[in-house]
C-alpha positions as CSV (number, residue, x, y, z in Angstrom):
1,M,-54.8,-24.4,138.7
2,K,-51.4,-22.9,137.9
3,I,-48.9,-22.0,140.7
4,I,-47.2,-18.5,140.3
5,Y,-44.4,-17.5,142.8
6,T,-44.0,-13.9,143.6
7,P,-40.6,-12.4,143.6
8,E,-41.0,-12.0,147.3
9,A,-42.0,-15.7,147.7
10,I,-39.1,-16.7,145.6
11,S,-36.5,-14.5,147.7
12,D,-38.2,-16.1,151.0
13,L,-37.8,-19.5,149.8
14,Q,-33.9,-18.7,149.0
15,R,-33.6,-17.1,152.4
16,L,-35.1,-19.8,154.3
17,R,-32.9,-22.4,152.5
18,N,-29.7,-20.4,152.9
19,F,-30.4,-20.2,156.6
20,I,-30.9,-24.0,157.0
21,E,-28.0,-24.8,154.7
22,Q,-25.6,-23.0,156.9
23,N,-26.0,-25.7,159.4
24,N,-27.5,-28.6,157.8
25,P,-27.5,-28.9,154.0
26,I,-29.5,-32.2,154.0
27,A,-32.0,-30.6,156.1
28,A,-32.4,-27.5,153.7
29,Q,-33.0,-30.2,151.0
30,A,-35.8,-31.8,152.9
31,V,-37.6,-28.6,153.8
32,A,-37.5,-27.2,150.3
33,K,-38.6,-30.5,149.3
34,R,-41.6,-30.4,151.6
35,L,-42.7,-27.2,151.1
36,L,-42.6,-27.4,147.2
37,T,-44.7,-30.4,147.6
38,G,-47.5,-28.9,149.8
39,I,-47.5,-26.0,147.7
40,N,-48.2,-28.1,144.6
41,N,-51.0,-29.7,146.5
42,L,-52.9,-26.4,146.2
43,K,-53.4,-27.2,142.3
44,K,-55.9,-29.6,143.4
45,F,-57.1,-28.3,146.8
46,P,-56.7,-24.5,146.4
47,R,-58.7,-23.7,149.6
48,M,-56.9,-26.3,151.7
49,G,-55.3,-23.2,153.6
50,I,-56.8,-21.1,156.5
51,E,-58.5,-18.1,155.7
52,V,-56.3,-14.7,156.5
53,T,-59.2,-13.0,158.2
54,R,-57.5,-9.6,158.3
55,A,-57.3,-9.8,154.3
56,P,-59.8,-7.6,152.5
57,D,-61.2,-11.0,151.0
58,P,-60.4,-13.7,153.5
59,D,-61.7,-16.5,151.2
60,L,-59.2,-15.7,148.5
61,I,-56.1,-14.9,150.7
62,R,-55.2,-18.1,152.8
63,D,-52.2,-19.5,154.6
64,L,-51.0,-22.9,154.1
65,I,-49.2,-24.3,157.1
66,L,-46.6,-26.9,156.4
67,D,-44.5,-28.2,159.3
68,N,-43.1,-25.0,160.9
69,Y,-43.6,-22.8,157.8
70,T,-46.5,-20.8,156.8
71,T,-47.2,-20.0,152.8
72,R,-49.5,-17.0,152.3
73,Y,-51.1,-17.2,148.7
74,L,-54.0,-15.7,146.6
75,I,-56.6,-17.7,144.6
76,D,-57.4,-16.2,141.3
77,E,-60.3,-18.3,140.0
78,K,-60.8,-16.3,136.9
79,Q,-57.2,-16.9,135.7
80,S,-57.0,-20.5,137.3
81,Q,-53.9,-19.2,139.3
82,I,-52.6,-19.5,142.7
83,H,-50.3,-16.7,143.5
84,I,-47.6,-17.6,146.4
85,L,-47.2,-14.4,148.0
86,R,-44.7,-15.2,151.0
87,V,-43.1,-17.9,152.9
88,W,-42.1,-17.6,156.4
89,H,-40.9,-19.8,159.5
90,H,-43.5,-19.8,162.5
91,K,-40.9,-18.1,164.7
92,E,-40.8,-15.1,162.2
93,D,-43.2,-12.3,162.6
94,D,-45.1,-12.2,159.2
95,G,-45.2,-8.3,159.8
96,D,-41.6,-8.1,159.4
97,L,-41.8,-9.7,155.7
């Protein structure tokens, strides 16, 4: 499976890293590394995330929980792709994204 990031997901990752980096640049690097490592695990285990029950097809739209962060993604089996849709901290409201 190939990982593809939407522009919104890229923006989310940049926003999160910039926010953490203001107070702790080392922590920002560590969080970014953990998120990217966890996301890359989806290549081998695409269904490791939790189904998003309110999604039109919960089996294909899933949330991957990594530490205090949620990564929402879409599984596209026909194209052998995983689309990273959004990334947020658990204290943020996903409805605000």
